[in-house]
N, C-alpha and C positions, 0 to 999 in steps of 0.2 A: 504494500500500500504506500502510495506517495504522500508525503507530508510537506506542508509549506508553512513557513513562519515569517513574521515581519522583520524589520531591520534590526531589532535587538538581537536576533539570532545570528546575524552576519558577522560575528566576531570570533576570534580564537577562544575567548573565554566560554562562549556557548558550547563549542566543540569539547573543551576540557570538562565542563560540567556535565554534558550529556554522556561522555565516555563511550562505552561500548554500544550504546543504543544508536549511535550515528551510523547511517548507511547511505548508499548512493541514491536512495529514494527520498532524501531530505533536501528541500530547497528553501531558500530565503529570498526575500525581495528587499531592495535597498534603494531609497530615493537617490537619484543622480546617476552619473556614469562612473565606470571604473577609473581609477587614477591614470592609467595609461591612455585613456581617451580625453583626459583633461589637458588643454593646451599647455598649462603650466604645472600640471600635476606632479610629474616626477621630481622636478626641482623643489616644489613646495613640500612634498613628502620627505625629501632628503633634509631640507632645512629644519623642518619640524622635529625630526628625529634627532638631529644634531643639537638643536637648541633645548628641547625638553627631555631628551633621553628616553623617550618612549615612542613607539610607532603610532601613527594616526589610526584611530579605531573606525570612526564612521563619518562624522559631519564637520570636522575641523575645516576642510577647504571651503565648505559652504558657509560656515559661520564667518570665516575670514572674508569671503566675498560679500556677505551681507553687511558687515561692518564697513568694508570698502565702499559699497553702494550708498549706505547711509551717510558716511563722512563726505562723500562726493556731493550728495544732495544738499547737505548742510552748508558746505562751502559755496555751492552754486547759489543757495538761497541767502547766504550771509546770516543764517540764524539756526538755532537749535530748537526752535519752536516747531512742533510737528505741523501746525496749521500752515506754517510758512514753507518748510522743507519737503513735506510729502508730495506736493505737486511736482517738485523737481525730481523726487525719487521715481515717481510714476513715469517721467519722461527720460529717465536715465538710459544711457547706452554705453556700457563699459565692457572692457575685456578683463575678466577676472581669472583667477586660478582655474576655475571649473569650466570656463568658456564665456561666451557672450552673455552679458547680463542686460536683460531688457524685460519690461513688464507689459502685459496686455491691459485693456481698458478696465478690467476688474482688479488689477493689481497683482495678478498671478504671473509667475515667471514664464516667459515665452520659451518654447522648445524644451520644457521639462522632461525628465526621463526617469525611468525605473529600471534598475539592473536586476536580473534574475540570476541567482547563484545556486550552484549545486555542490553538495558535499562530495568530495572525491579524494581518496588517498590522504586523508588527514587534514585537508584544507578546503576552503570554499573556492570554487572555480567559477569565474564569470561565464555565463552561458549565453545571455542575450540582453540587449538593451531595447526597451520599449519606449517609444515617444508618443 
């Protein structure tokens, strides 16, 4: 029987905790794209490991890009007041670690993605990216 879990399962800690119950029929989904598909991913992951001494688990590159986008919008607006900078954020067009950052009319990220991973030989393997 195949099993699927959310993003919290896409970590080495999940594999460790699950132990011998892990098999090839276990999948997890993770918001975003694999690091190798991020334009600045490999360099970001390397710097993160060097600076913090631990590998990136899940969302650090996305959190980094979110702060980048907010800071850019605040600078463009000349204000930290959300009423002033949010319109600038909605109009943002930036190149982040994860790729192009741009929002639609609802404020959702354009071209968002979900990565499907499968457990294989002791690790998660990226199987496909759905947009």
